MARDOLO-750269 format. One line per field, with one value per residue: residue number from 0; residue in one letter; x, y, z of N, C-alpha, C, O in turn. Coordinates in Angstrom, 1 decimal, m for minus. Atoms other than C-alpha are relative to their C-alpha. Layout:
BEGIN
n = [NUM,...] .
res = [A,...] .
n.x = [X,...] .
n.y = [Y,...] .
n.z = [Z,...] .
ca.x = [X,...] .
ca.y = [Y,...] .
ca.z = [Z,...] .
c.x = [X,...] .
c.y = [Y,...] .
c.z = [Z,...] .
o.x = [X,...] .
o.y = [Y,...] .
o.z = [Z,...] .
***
This chain:
BEGIN
n = [0,1,2,3,4,5,6,7,8,9,10,11,12,13,14,15,16,17,18,19,20,21,22,23,24,25,26,27,28,29,30,31,32,33,34,35,36,37,38,39,40,41,42,43,44,45,46,47,48,49,50,51,52,53,54,55,56,57,58,59,60,61,62,63,64,65,66,67,68,69,70,71,72,73,74,75,76,77,78,79,80,81,82,83,84,85,86,87,88,89,90,91,92,93,94,95,96,97,98,99,100,101,102,103,104,105,106,107,108,109,110,111,112,113,114,115,116,117,118,119,120,121,122,123,124,125,126,127,128,129,130,131,132,133,134,135,136,137,138,139,140,141,142,143,144,145,146,147,148,149,150,151,152,153,154,155,156,157,158,159,160,161,162,163,164,165,166,167,168,169,170,171,172,173,174,175,176,177,178,179,180,181,182,183,184,185,186,187,188,189,190,191,192,193,194,195,196,197,198,199,200] .
res = [M,I,E,R,T,S,Q,S,K,K,G,V,S,F,M,A,I,E,A,W,L,M,D,D,S,N,E,D,P,R,L,S,H,R,R,N,P,N,E,S,V,S,L,D,Q,L,A,E,L,G,V,L,Y,W,K,F,N,P,T,I,Y,E,N,D,Q,E,L,T,K,I,R,Q,D,R,G,Y,N,Y,M,D,L,L,D,L,C,P,E,K,V,E,N,Y,E,Q,K,L,K,N,F,Y,T,E,H,I,H,Q,D,E,E,I,R,Y,C,L,E,G,S,G,Y,F,D,V,R,D,K,D,D,R,W,I,R,I,L,I,K,A,G,D,L,I,I,L,P,A,G,I,Y,H,R,F,T,L,D,P,S,N,Y,V,K,L,M,R,L,F,K,G,E,P,V,W,T,A,Y,N,R,P,Q,E,D,N,P,A,R,K,E,Y,I,K,G,L,T,E,K,F,G,V,P,L,A,A,H] .
n.x = [m1.0,0.9,m0.3,0.3,m0.3,0.4,0.0,0.3,m0.2,0.7,m0.4,0.7,m0.7,0.9,0.0,0.7,1.3,0.1,0.9,0.2,0.7,1.7,0.7,0.7,1.1,1.0,0.4,0.0,m0.8,m0.9,m0.5,m1.8,0.4,m1.1,0.1,m0.8,m0.8,m0.7,m0.9,m0.6,m0.6,m1.7,0.0,m0.2,0.5,1.3,m0.7,0.1,1.1,m0.4,0.5,m1.5,0.5,m0.9,0.3,m0.3,0.7,1.4,m0.3,m1.0,0.3,0.1,m1.6,m1.1,m0.9,m0.1,0.9,0.0,m1.1,0.5,1.3,m0.9,m0.4,0.8,0.7,1.2,0.6,1.7,m0.1,0.9,m0.2,1.4,0.4,1.4,m0.2,1.4,0.6,0.1,0.1,1.0,m0.2,m1.5,m0.6,0.1,m1.9,m0.8,m0.1,m0.3,m1.2,m0.8,0.1,m1.5,m0.2,m1.7,m0.4,m1.2,m0.9,m0.4,0.7,m0.9,0.7,m1.2,1.1,m0.4,0.6,m0.1,m0.3,0.9,m0.4,0.5,0.1,0.1,m0.3,m1.5,0.0,0.9,0.9,0.4,0.1,m0.3,0.9,m0.9,0.5,m0.5,m0.2,m0.4,m0.9,m0.8,0.7,m0.7,m0.1,0.2,m0.4,1.7,0.2,0.1,1.2,m0.1,1.1,0.0,1.2,m0.8,m0.1,0.8,m0.1,0.5,m0.5,m1.4,m0.5,m1.1,0.1,0.2,m1.0,0.3,m0.8,1.1,1.1,0.2,1.0,0.1,1.1,m0.1,0.3,0.5,m0.5,m1.5,m0.8,m0.8,m0.4,0.1,m1.3,m0.8,m0.3,m0.6,m1.9,0.0,m0.7,m1.2,m1.0,0.2,m0.7,m1.5,m1.2,m0.4,m0.1,1.0,1.0,1.6,1.5,1.2,1.1] .
n.y = [m1.1,m0.9,m1.1,m1.1,m0.8,m0.9,m0.7,m1.1,m0.7,m1.1,m1.2,1.0,0.7,0.8,0.3,1.4,0.1,m0.3,1.0,m0.6,0.9,m0.3,m0.4,0.2,m0.6,0.4,m1.5,m0.4,0.5,m1.1,m1.3,0.5,1.1,0.0,m0.2,m1.1,m0.3,0.5,1.7,0.9,1.6,m0.2,0.9,1.1,0.8,0.5,1.1,0.9,0.7,0.6,m1.7,m0.9,m1.2,m0.9,m1.7,m0.1,m1.3,0.1,m0.6,0.9,1.2,0.9,0.4,m0.4,1.4,0.5,0.6,1.0,1.0,1.0,1.1,1.2,1.0,0.8,0.9,m0.6,0.2,m0.9,m1.4,m0.9,m1.3,0.7,m1.0,0.2,m0.8,0.6,m0.5,1.4,1.4,0.2,0.8,0.6,0.1,1.7,m0.1,m0.5,1.6,1.0,m0.1,m0.3,0.8,0.3,1.2,0.3,0.2,1.1,m0.6,m0.9,m0.9,m1.0,m1.4,m1.1,m0.4,m0.7,m1.4,m0.2,0.4,1.1,0.3,1.7,0.5,1.1,0.5,m0.1,2.1,m0.1,m0.1,m1.5,m0.7,m1.4,m0.7,m0.2,m0.4,0.2,m0.9,0.2,0.4,1.1,0.8,1.0,1.2,0.8,1.0,0.6,0.7,m1.2,m0.6,m2.0,m0.6,m1.1,m1.2,m1.7,m1.3,m1.1,m0.6,0.6,0.2,0.9,1.1,0.9,0.7,0.6,1.0,1.3,0.8,0.4,m0.4,m0.8,0.4,m0.8,0.7,m0.3,0.9,m1.4,0.7,0.7,0.8,0.4,1.5,0.1,0.3,m0.8,m0.8,0.3,0.0,m1.1,0.1,0.9,m1.1,m0.5,0.9,0.3,m1.7,m0.4,0.9,m0.5,1.2,m1.0,0.5,m0.4,m0.9] .
n.z = [0.4,0.6,0.6,m0.4,1.1,0.7,1.7,m0.3,1.2,1.0,m1.2,m0.9,m1.2,m0.3,m1.6,0.0,m0.6,m1.8,m1.1,m1.8,m1.1,m0.2,m0.5,m0.1,0.4,1.0,0.8,1.7,0.4,0.9,m1.3,m0.7,m1.3,m0.8,m1.3,m0.2,1.5,1.0,0.4,1.7,0.1,1.2,1.5,m0.8,m0.6,0.8,0.6,m0.6,m0.6,1.6,0.8,1.0,0.5,1.7,0.2,1.2,0.5,0.1,1.6,0.5,0.1,1.2,0.2,m1.4,m0.1,m0.7,0.0,0.5,m0.5,m1.7,0.1,0.6,m1.0,m0.5,1.0,0.5,1.5,0.0,m0.5,0.5,m0.5,m1.0,m0.4,m1.1,m0.2,m0.3,1.4,1.2,0.0,m0.5,m1.4,m1.0,m1.2,m0.1,0.3,m1.3,m1.7,0.3,0.2,m1.1,m0.9,m0.1,0.9,0.2,1.6,m0.3,0.6,m0.7,1.1,0.5,0.4,m0.1,0.2,0.9,m0.3,m1.4,m1.1,m0.9,m1.2,m0.3,m1.5,0.3,m1.7,m0.5,0.0,m1.3,0.4,0.1,1.7,1.0,0.7,0.7,0.9,1.2,0.9,1.8,0.1,m0.6,0.7,m1.7,0.5,m1.3,0.4,m0.3,m1.1,m0.5,m0.6,0.3,0.3,1.4,m0.4,0.3,m0.2,0.8,1.6,0.6,1.0,0.4,1.2,m0.5,1.0,m0.1,0.4,m0.5,1.4,0.9,0.6,m1.1,m1.2,m1.1,m1.4,m1.9,m1.0,m1.0,m1.2,0.0,1.0,m0.9,1.0,0.9,0.1,m0.1,m1.4,m0.7,0.9,m0.4,m1.4,m0.3,0.6,m1.3,m0.3,0.1,0.1,m1.0,m1.1,m1.0,1.1,m0.3,m1.1,0.9,m0.5] .
ca.x = [23.9,21.8,22.5,22.9,23.8,22.8,22.8,23.0,22.4,21.6,22.2,19.7,20.4,18.4,18.0,18.1,15.3,13.9,12.4,10.9,9.4,5.1,3.3,0.1,m2.3,m5.5,m5.5,m5.7,m3.2,m2.1,m0.8,3.5,2.1,5.8,6.5,7.5,10.0,11.1,12.6,14.8,15.5,19.0,19.4,21.3,18.7,16.2,18.9,18.7,15.5,16.6,15.2,17.4,17.2,19.0,18.7,18.3,17.4,13.5,14.2,16.5,14.3,13.8,17.5,19.4,22.4,22.5,19.2,19.2,22.3,20.4,17.2,19.7,21.8,18.8,16.9,13.7,12.3,8.7,8.2,5.4,3.9,1.3,m0.7,m2.6,m4.3,m8.2,m8.5,m7.3,m8.2,m11.3,m12.4,m9.3,m10.4,m11.2,m7.5,m5.8,m7.8,m6.8,m3.2,m3.0,m3.9,m0.7,0.5,3.4,4.0,6.1,8.0,10.1,8.3,9.9,8.9,10.6,8.8,9.1,6.5,4.8,5.1,3.7,4.6,5.3,5.3,7.2,7.7,11.1,12.0,10.1,7.0,7.0,5.9,8.2,7.0,9.0,8.6,9.3,9.9,10.6,13.5,13.8,13.6,13.2,13.0,11.2,12.0,9.5,7.8,8.3,5.0,4.3,1.7,1.1,m0.7,0.0,0.4,m2.1,m0.7,m3.0,m0.5,2.3,3.6,5.4,6.9,6.5,9.6,9.2,11.0,9.3,5.7,4.5,2.3,0.5,m1.0,m1.2,m1.2,m3.0,m1.6,m0.8,1.3,3.3,3.2,3.5,7.1,7.9,7.3,9.3,12.6,12.3,12.5,14.9,17.0,16.6,17.3,20.7,22.0,21.3,21.3,18.1,15.0,12.0,8.9,6.0,3.5] .
ca.y = [m9.1,m5.8,m3.2,0.3,1.7,5.0,7.0,10.2,11.5,14.7,16.6,14.1,13.0,10.4,9.5,5.9,4.0,5.1,2.2,2.5,0.4,1.0,2.5,0.7,2.5,1.6,5.2,5.3,2.6,5.4,7.7,7.0,4.8,6.2,5.8,8.5,8.9,7.7,3.7,3.5,0.5,0.2,m1.0,m3.6,m4.8,m5.1,m7.3,m9.7,m10.3,m11.1,m7.4,m6.6,m3.4,m0.9,2.7,3.5,6.5,6.0,8.2,5.5,2.7,1.4,1.4,1.6,m1.5,m1.5,m2.9,m4.8,m6.8,m7.9,m9.1,m11.1,m12.4,m13.0,m14.5,m12.0,m12.8,m11.1,m7.7,m5.4,m1.9,m1.7,1.8,1.8,4.6,5.5,6.8,3.2,0.6,m0.6,m1.3,0.2,0.6,m3.2,m3.4,m1.5,m4.4,m6.9,m5.6,m4.7,m7.9,m9.7,m12.7,m14.6,m15.4,m18.6,m16.6,m13.8,m10.3,m7.5,m4.0,m1.2,1.6,4.4,7.1,8.4,6.4,3.5,1.5,m2.3,m3.7,m6.5,m8.5,m8.3,m12.1,m10.2,m10.2,m6.1,m4.4,m2.4,0.3,0.4,3.4,2.8,6.0,6.7,4.9,2.3,m1.0,m3.9,m7.3,m9.6,m13.0,m15.9,m16.8,m13.3,m12.3,m8.3,m6.6,m3.2,0.1,4.1,6.8,10.0,10.6,7.5,7.0,4.3,3.1,0.2,m2.0,m5.7,m8.6,m12.0,m15.3,m17.1,m17.1,m14.4,m16.0,m13.3,m16.0,m14.6,m17.1,m14.7,m15.7,m18.2,m20.2,m21.7,m25.3,m23.9,m24.8,m21.5,m20.0,m22.6,m22.5,m18.9,m19.7,m22.1,m19.4,m17.4,m19.6,m20.7,m16.8,m16.6,m19.9,m18.6,m21.1,m18.0,m18.4,m18.8,m16.4] .
ca.z = [21.7,21.6,19.3,19.6,16.1,15.1,11.7,11.7,8.0,5.6,9.1,11.1,14.5,16.0,20.1,21.1,22.6,26.0,28.6,32.0,34.5,34.5,36.8,38.4,36.8,35.3,33.4,28.9,28.0,25.6,28.5,29.8,32.7,34.2,37.8,40.1,40.1,36.9,36.3,33.3,31.8,29.9,26.4,28.4,30.5,27.5,26.1,29.0,28.7,24.4,23.1,20.5,18.8,15.7,15.2,11.5,9.1,8.7,5.4,3.8,4.3,0.7,0.3,3.6,3.5,6.6,7.0,4.3,5.7,9.3,7.4,5.1,8.2,9.9,6.9,6.9,3.4,4.4,4.3,4.9,5.8,8.5,9.0,12.3,12.8,13.1,9.6,7.6,10.2,10.9,14.3,15.5,19.0,19.0,17.3,20.4,22.9,21.3,20.4,24.3,25.5,27.0,24.8,23.3,19.6,18.6,16.4,17.0,16.4,14.2,13.8,12.6,12.9,10.1,11.2,14.3,17.7,20.0,23.1,23.5,26.8,27.5,31.3,33.1,34.7,38.0,36.3,36.2,32.6,30.7,28.8,25.7,23.6,19.9,17.2,13.6,13.2,15.9,14.9,17.9,17.6,20.7,21.1,20.6,24.0,25.4,27.6,25.8,24.4,21.9,22.1,20.6,22.0,22.2,18.4,17.5,14.6,13.5,10.7,11.4,8.5,9.2,9.1,9.1,8.2,5.4,5.3,8.0,11.0,13.4,15.9,19.6,22.1,24.9,28.7,30.3,27.9,30.6,28.3,25.1,23.7,22.8,26.1,27.4,25.2,26.3,30.2,29.6,27.9,30.7,32.9,31.5,31.3,34.7,36.5,38.2,37.5,36.6,38.3,36.1,37.3] .
c.x = [m1.0,1.0,0.1,0.5,m1.2,0.4,m0.4,m0.1,m0.5,m0.3,m1.3,0.0,m1.2,0.3,0.0,m1.3,m0.2,m0.9,m0.2,m0.8,m1.7,m0.4,m1.4,m1.2,m1.1,m0.4,m0.1,1.4,1.0,1.3,2.1,m0.3,1.9,m0.2,0.3,0.6,0.3,1.1,0.5,0.1,0.8,m0.3,0.9,m1.0,m1.2,1.0,0.3,m1.2,m0.4,m0.6,0.8,m0.9,1.5,m1.0,0.6,m0.7,m1.2,m0.2,0.3,m0.6,0.2,1.9,1.2,0.7,0.3,m1.3,m1.0,0.8,m0.6,m1.5,1.1,0.8,m1.0,m1.0,m1.4,0.3,m0.8,0.3,m1.1,m0.2,m1.2,m0.3,m0.6,0.0,m1.8,m0.7,m0.2,m0.1,m1.3,m0.3,0.7,m0.5,m0.2,1.5,0.6,0.0,0.9,2.1,0.9,m0.3,1.0,m0.1,1.0,m0.4,1.4,0.9,1.0,m1.0,0.6,m0.5,1.0,m0.5,0.2,m0.9,m0.8,0.6,m1.3,1.2,0.0,0.6,0.5,0.4,1.0,m0.5,m0.6,m1.4,m0.2,m0.6,1.2,m0.4,1.3,m0.3,0.7,m0.4,0.4,1.5,0.5,m0.7,0.1,m0.9,m0.2,m0.1,m1.5,0.5,0.1,m1.5,m0.1,m1.3,0.2,m0.8,0.6,m0.1,m1.1,0.0,m1.3,0.2,1.7,0.3,1.1,0.2,0.4,1.1,m0.5,1.4,m0.8,m1.2,m0.6,m1.4,0.0,m0.4,0.5,m0.6,0.0,1.0,m0.9,0.0,1.2,1.0,0.5,1.9,0.4,0.5,1.3,1.5,0.4,0.7,0.9,1.0,0.8,0.4,1.7,0.8,0.0,0.3,m0.7,m1.2,m0.8,m1.3,m0.8,m1.3,m1.0] .
c.y = [0.9,1.4,1.2,1.2,1.2,0.3,1.1,0.9,1.2,0.5,m0.3,m0.7,m1.1,m0.8,m1.3,0.2,0.1,m1.5,0.1,m1.3,0.5,0.4,m1.3,0.1,m0.6,1.2,m0.8,m0.9,0.9,0.7,m0.5,m0.8,0.2,m0.3,1.2,m0.3,m1.1,m1.2,m0.1,m1.0,0.3,m0.3,m1.3,m1.2,m0.6,m1.1,m1.0,m0.5,m0.6,0.8,0.3,1.2,0.7,1.3,m0.1,1.1,m0.4,0.5,m0.4,m1.2,m0.7,m0.2,0.0,m2.0,m0.3,m1.5,m0.9,m1.2,m0.5,m0.7,m1.5,m1.1,m0.5,m1.0,0.5,0.5,1.4,1.1,0.9,1.2,0.1,1.7,0.0,1.4,0.3,m0.1,m1.4,m1.2,0.0,m0.5,0.2,0.1,m0.8,m0.4,m0.3,m0.8,m0.5,0.1,0.0,m1.3,m1.0,m1.8,m0.4,m0.1,m1.2,0.5,1.2,1.2,0.6,1.2,1.1,1.0,1.3,1.4,0.0,m1.2,m1.1,m0.5,m1.5,m0.2,m1.0,m0.3,0.0,m1.2,0.9,m0.1,1.3,0.2,1.0,1.0,0.3,1.3,0.0,1.8,m0.2,m0.3,m1.0,m1.4,m1.7,m1.3,m0.9,m1.1,m0.8,m0.6,1.3,0.3,1.4,0.1,1.8,0.9,1.3,m0.2,1.1,0.0,m0.8,m0.3,m1.1,m0.2,m0.9,m1.1,m1.8,m1.5,m1.0,m1.1,m1.1,0.9,0.3,m1.2,0.8,m0.6,0.6,m1.2,0.7,m1.1,0.0,m0.9,m1.0,m1.4,0.2,0.2,1.1,1.0,m0.6,m0.3,1.7,0.3,m0.3,0.7,0.7,m0.3,m0.8,1.0,m0.2,m0.8,m0.2,m0.9,2.2,0.0,0.1,0.7,0.0] .
c.z = [m0.1,m0.8,0.3,m1.1,0.1,m1.1,0.9,m2.1,m0.9,1.4,0.9,0.7,0.8,1.8,0.1,0.4,1.3,0.1,1.0,0.3,0.3,0.8,0.3,m0.1,m0.6,m1.2,m1.7,0.1,m0.9,0.9,0.4,0.7,0.7,1.4,0.8,1.2,m0.8,m0.1,m0.9,m0.2,m1.0,m0.8,0.7,0.6,m0.5,m0.3,0.6,m0.2,m1.6,m0.6,m0.5,m1.0,m0.4,0.2,m1.3,m0.2,m0.3,m1.4,m0.9,0.1,m1.4,m0.8,0.9,m0.5,0.8,0.7,m0.6,0.4,1.2,m0.4,m1.0,0.9,0.7,m0.4,0.4,m1.1,0.1,0.5,m0.6,0.6,0.7,0.5,1.5,0.9,m0.5,m1.2,m0.9,1.0,0.5,1.5,0.9,1.5,0.5,0.0,1.2,0.7,m0.5,0.0,1.9,0.7,0.2,m0.6,m0.6,m1.7,0.6,m0.9,0.3,m0.7,m0.2,m0.3,0.3,m0.4,m0.5,0.0,1.0,1.1,1.0,1.3,m0.2,1.2,m0.1,1.9,m0.1,0.7,2.0,m0.5,m0.1,m1.7,0.2,m1.0,m0.9,m1.3,m1.3,m1.1,m0.9,0.1,0.7,m0.5,1.3,m0.3,1.7,m0.5,0.2,1.5,1.4,0.7,m0.4,m0.7,m0.7,0.3,m0.9,1.1,0.1,m1.4,m0.4,m1.5,0.2,m1.1,0.1,m1.4,0.6,m0.4,0.4,m0.8,m0.5,0.1,1.3,0.9,1.4,1.4,1.2,0.8,1.9,1.5,0.7,m1.0,0.9,m0.8,m1.2,m0.2,0.3,1.0,0.9,m0.6,0.5,1.3,m0.3,m0.4,0.9,1.0,0.1,m0.2,1.3,1.1,1.0,m0.5,0.0,m0.1,m1.0,0.6,m0.6] .
o.x = [m1.9,1.9,m0.7,0.8,m2.4,1.2,m1.0,0.7,m1.7,m1.5,m1.7,0.1,m2.4,1.3,m0.9,m2.1,0.5,m1.6,0.8,m1.3,m1.7,0.4,m1.5,m2.1,m0.7,m1.3,m0.1,2.4,2.2,2.5,2.4,0.4,2.5,m1.3,0.8,0.0,0.5,2.3,0.1,0.3,0.6,m1.5,0.5,m1.0,m2.0,0.5,1.1,m1.5,m1.4,m1.0,1.7,m2.1,2.6,m2.1,1.7,m1.5,m0.9,m0.9,m0.2,0.1,0.9,2.4,2.3,0.1,0.9,m1.2,m2.1,0.3,m0.2,m2.1,1.1,0.8,m0.9,m1.5,m2.2,1.0,m0.6,1.1,m1.3,0.6,m2.1,0.6,m1.6,0.8,m2.3,m1.7,m1.2,0.5,m1.6,0.4,0.9,0.4,0.1,2.2,0.9,0.9,2.0,2.8,2.1,0.0,1.2,m1.0,1.9,m1.4,2.2,1.9,1.0,m1.5,1.4,m1.2,1.7,m0.9,0.9,m0.5,m0.9,1.7,m2.5,2.3,m1.0,1.7,m0.1,0.8,1.5,m1.6,m0.6,m2.0,m1.4,m0.6,1.3,m1.1,2.4,m0.9,1.8,m1.5,0.8,2.3,1.5,m1.8,1.1,m2.0,0.7,m0.5,m2.6,1.5,m0.2,m2.2,0.4,m2.1,1.3,m1.7,1.8,m0.4,m1.7,m1.1,m2.2,m0.7,2.7,m0.7,2.3,m0.8,1.5,0.9,m1.3,2.2,m1.6,m1.3,m0.7,m2.3,0.8,m0.7,1.7,m1.7,0.9,1.5,m1.7,m1.0,2.0,2.2,1.2,2.7,0.9,1.5,2.0,2.4,1.6,1.7,1.9,2.0,2.0,1.3,2.4,2.0,1.2,0.8,m0.5,m1.3,m0.8,m1.9,m0.7,m2.2,m1.9] .
o.y = [0.5,2.0,1.3,2.4,1.0,m0.5,1.2,1.6,1.1,0.6,0.6,m1.8,m0.8,m1.5,m1.9,1.2,m0.5,m2.1,0.5,m2.2,1.3,m0.3,m2.0,m0.6,m1.3,1.1,m2.0,m0.3,0.9,0.8,m1.6,m1.7,m0.8,m0.3,2.1,m1.1,m2.3,m1.0,m0.9,m1.8,1.1,m0.7,m2.4,m2.4,m1.4,m2.2,m1.8,m1.5,m1.3,0.3,1.0,1.2,0.6,1.5,m0.6,1.7,m1.3,m0.2,0.1,m2.1,m1.7,m0.9,0.2,m3.0,m1.4,m2.6,m1.4,m2.3,m1.6,m1.6,m2.7,m2.3,m1.7,m1.9,m0.4,1.4,2.6,1.4,1.3,1.7,m0.6,2.3,m0.8,1.9,m0.6,m0.7,m1.8,m2.3,0.9,m1.4,m0.4,m0.4,m0.8,m0.8,m1.4,m1.3,0.0,m0.8,m0.4,m1.3,m1.6,m2.6,0.4,0.5,m1.4,m0.2,1.3,1.1,0.8,1.1,1.4,1.0,2.0,2.4,m1.1,m1.7,m1.1,m0.1,m2.1,0.4,m1.7,0.6,0.0,m1.8,0.2,m0.1,1.3,m0.7,1.9,0.4,0.8,1.0,0.5,2.4,m1.3,0.5,m1.5,m1.5,m2.3,m1.3,m1.0,m1.4,m0.6,m1.1,1.1,0.4,2.1,m0.8,2.4,0.6,1.2,m1.1,1.2,0.0,0.0,m0.6,m0.9,m0.6,m0.6,m1.5,m1.8,m2.1,m1.1,m1.0,m1.7,2.1,m0.6,m1.9,0.7,0.0,0.4,m1.6,0.8,m2.3,0.9,m1.5,m1.6,m1.7,m0.7,0.9,1.3,1.7,0.1,m1.0,2.0,1.0,0.4,0.4,0.7,0.4,m1.1,0.8,m0.5,m0.4,m0.9,m1.1,3.2,m0.2,1.1,m0.1,0.7] .
o.z = [m0.7,m0.3,1.2,m0.9,0.4,m1.7,2.0,m2.7,m1.1,1.6,1.6,0.3,0.5,2.1,m0.6,0.4,2.2,m0.7,1.7,m0.4,1.2,1.5,m0.6,0.4,m1.5,m1.9,m1.6,0.8,m0.9,0.7,0.1,0.4,1.1,1.8,0.1,1.9,m0.4,m0.2,m1.7,0.7,m2.0,m0.8,0.2,0.4,0.0,0.0,0.0,0.5,m1.8,m1.6,m0.1,m1.4,0.0,0.6,m1.5,0.5,m1.0,m2.2,m1.9,m0.4,m1.4,m1.7,0.5,m1.0,0.8,1.2,m0.2,0.2,1.6,0.3,m0.9,0.6,1.0,0.3,0.8,m1.5,m0.4,1.4,m1.7,1.4,0.4,1.1,1.3,1.7,m1.2,m1.6,m1.4,0.6,1.2,2.1,1.9,2.3,1.7,0.9,1.7,1.3,m0.1,0.5,2.3,1.9,m0.9,m0.4,m0.6,m2.3,1.5,m0.9,1.5,m1.9,0.6,m1.3,1.3,m1.6,0.2,m0.6,1.4,0.7,1.1,1.5,m0.5,1.6,m0.8,2.7,m1.2,0.5,3.1,0.6,m0.3,m2.6,1.1,m1.8,m0.4,m2.3,m1.2,m1.0,m1.2,0.6,0.3,m0.8,1.9,m1.0,2.6,m1.6,0.7,2.0,2.5,m0.3,0.4,m0.9,m0.6,1.0,m1.2,1.8,m1.0,m2.0,m0.8,m2.2,0.9,m1.6,m0.1,m2.0,1.0,m1.4,1.3,m1.8,0.2,0.0,2.1,0.4,2.3,2.4,1.6,0.8,2.7,1.5,1.0,m1.5,0.2,m0.9,m1.6,0.5,1.3,1.0,1.7,m0.1,0.6,1.5,0.0,0.2,1.0,1.4,1.0,m0.4,1.7,2.2,2.0,m1.7,0.8,m1.1,m1.7,0.9,m0.1] .
***
C-alpha cells in the first residue's frame, strides 16, 4: 500500500512525488531525462513495484509524530543524516558514479529528503527505468531486491535522513543478481501479485 499523506503546517503546502519513464539518452545523469512527450508514472504504478511513499513537512522532522509512528511501526531504530554535495563529500564525482551503478540491497532502502533534491531510478516490470524525483518532504522506501540507482540533479545538493532496522548495512550488489535471495524474493512477490512471471533481464 502506498501512502499519499500530505502535511500542510504553518502555511506550507507540499506537492506529491513526481515520477516518469526515462528516455534512452546517455547525457549527464543529473538531467531530468524525460521522454518527449513526457510519460508520467503514477503512485499506484510505483506501489505495484513495492515502492512506498509518504509526504511530510521537513521543517519539523525532529518532532514529527507521524514520522515517529512510521519508524516505530516499521522497526526503524537506526537514523542518521547525510549531506551530499561537492563541498562535503570527498571524491564527490566518483561517489555519484558508484550510486548510479545499477544494484540491489538485501534490505529496504529508506530515505527521507530534508533539503535539496535528487533522483531515484527503479526498474519496472518491463525492465524500463522509472525516474523518481525526490524533494524536501519526500520519504521513499525501496523494497529489498529491486534494481535501482541514485543521482543528484543539477543543483548538486541533497540532505537525506537514512533509516534502517537494526545495525545499518549499506552493501550494494551490482547487477546481475538473479540468484541473490533478496532478488528472488522480490521477483516471487511480483509474480504472486500479478500471476505472471517476471522475466530475468
